[in-house]
C-alpha positions in Angstrom: 0.0 0.0 0.0 1.3 3.5 -0.8 2.5 5.8 1.9 -0.6 8.0 1.4 0.5 10.9 3.6 3.8 11.1 1.6 1.9 10.8 -1.7 -0.5 13.6 -0.7 2.4 15.8 0.3 4.2 15.2 -3.0 1.0 15.9 -5.0 0.4 19.1 -3.0 4.0 20.3 -3.6 3.8 19.5 -7.4 0.4 21.1 -7.9 0.5 24.1 -5.6 -1.1 27.1 -7.3 -2.2 25.1 -10.4 -5.9 25.3 -11.3 -5.9 23.7 -14.8 -7.8 20.4 -14.5 -5.9 18.6 -17.2 -2.5 19.6 -15.8 -3.7 18.4 -12.4 -5.0 15.1 -13.9 -1.7 14.5 -15.7 0.4 15.0 -12.5 -1.9 12.9 -10.3 -2.1 10.0 -12.8 1.7 9.9 -12.9 2.3 10.2 -9.2 -0.4 7.7 -8.2 0.5 5.2 -10.9 4.1 5.0 -9.8 3.2 4.8 -6.1 2.1 1.2 -6.0 2.8 -2.0 -8.1 -0.8 -3.0 -7.8 -1.7 -0.1 -10.1 -1.5 -1.3 -13.7 -3.6 1.5 -15.4 -4.1 4.8 -13.7 -6.0 7.7 -15.2 -8.9 10.0 -15.7 -12.0 9.9 -17.8 -13.3 13.5 -18.2 -16.9 14.6 -18.6 -17.0 16.1 -22.1 -20.7 16.2 -22.8 -23.8 15.3 -20.9 -23.6 11.6 -20.0 -20.3 11.1 -21.7 -16.7 10.4 -20.5 -13.6 10.7 -22.7 -10.2 9.5 -21.8 -7.9 12.0 -20.2 -4.4 11.9 -18.9 -3.3 8.4 -17.9 -0.4 6.0 -17.3 -0.3 2.4 -18.6 -1.5 0.7 -21.7 -4.3 2.0 -24.0 -7.7 2.8 -22.4 -11.1 3.1 -23.9 -11.6 6.4 -25.7 -15.2 7.0 -24.8 -17.4 5.7 -22.0 -21.1 6.6 -21.7 -22.4 7.1 -18.1 -24.7 4.1 -18.8 -21.9 1.6 -19.2 -19.1 0.0 -17.2 -17.5 0.8 -13.8 -16.5 4.3 -14.8 -19.9 5.1 -16.1 -21.5 3.8 -12.9 -19.2 6.1 -10.8 -20.1 9.1 -13.0 -23.8 8.3 -13.0 -24.2 7.6 -9.3 -21.5 9.8 -7.9 -20.4 6.9 -5.8 -17.0 5.2 -5.5 -16.9 1.9 -7.3 -14.7 -0.7 -5.6 -14.8 -3.8 -7.8 -12.9 -6.9 -6.6 -13.7 -8.9 -9.7 -14.5 -7.0 -12.9 -15.9 -10.1 -14.6 -18.7 -10.1 -11.9 -19.6 -6.5 -12.6 -22.7 -6.2 -14.9 -21.8 -4.3 -18.0 -18.0 -4.1 -17.3 -16.2 -2.7 -20.3 -13.0 -4.6 -20.9 -10.6 -1.9 -22.1 -7.7 -4.3 -21.2 -8.2 -8.1 -21.1 -5.7 -8.4 -18.2 -7.7 -6.2 -15.7 -9.0 -8.2 -12.7 -10.1 -5.5 -10.3 -10.9 -1.8 -10.4 -11.3 1.3 -8.3 -13.1 4.3 -9.7 -13.6 7.6 -7.8 -15.8 10.5 -9.0 -13.8 13.7 -9.2 -15.5 17.0 -8.4 -14.3 20.6 -8.3 -14.7 22.8 -5.2 -18.2 23.9 -6.5 -19.3 20.3 -6.7 -19.3 20.0 -10.5 -18.4 16.5 -11.7 -15.1 16.8 -13.7 -14.8 13.1 -14.4 -13.7 9.9 -12.7 -10.3 8.6 -11.6 -9.9 5.0 -12.6 -7.3 2.6 -11.3 -7.1 -0.9 -12.8 -5.1 -3.9 -11.4 -4.1 -7.2 -13.0 -4.6 -8.7 -9.5 -8.0 -9.8 -8.2 -9.4 -7.9 -5.2 -6.4 -5.5 -5.3 -8.1 -2.4 -3.7 -9.3 -1.6 -0.2 -11.7 0.9 1.3 -8.6 2.6 2.7 -7.3 3.1 -0.8 -10.6 4.7 -1.9 -10.7 7.0 1.2 -7.1 8.1 0.9 -7.2 8.7 -2.8 -10.5 10.4 -2.6 -9.1 12.9 0.0 -6.1 13.6 -2.4 -8.5 14.2 -5.3 -10.7 16.5 -3.2 -7.8 18.6 -2.1 -6.2 18.7 -5.5 -9.3 19.7 -7.5 -10.9 22.0 -4.9 -9.6 25.1 -6.8 -10.7 24.1 -10.3 -13.5 26.1 -11.9 -14.3 23.5 -14.5 -12.8 20.7 -16.5 
């Protein structure tokens, strides 16, 4: 498990004063991806139209380019506003297999300080049941702090 306090401090230091959502997403994707070997694909899907997510900055292999809110784990997180902690992606109804090696997934909705949904932060693992509620809580806190100053995506 990453040293989340150290990760939060590193992200805070790297992003201080930045309010551009894409720049923040790129920095977070990189820092989080390299913080833990469980994280095989780490990145953002941005809200680009009503009910639509498009791939944003990420680390890892190719991701799906477009995901409607009505499909997959990322769509469920965007649609419901709830963290999706999926221990077995094959058991998730409507899972979109962007990579055939993905076994588990953690997706966290990302909001700016005004509460506007900017997108979702998606982490995939090639390991089953790789993520914990502690991962979701710690990463959610980092996301909240980082994107609090963004006006929009």
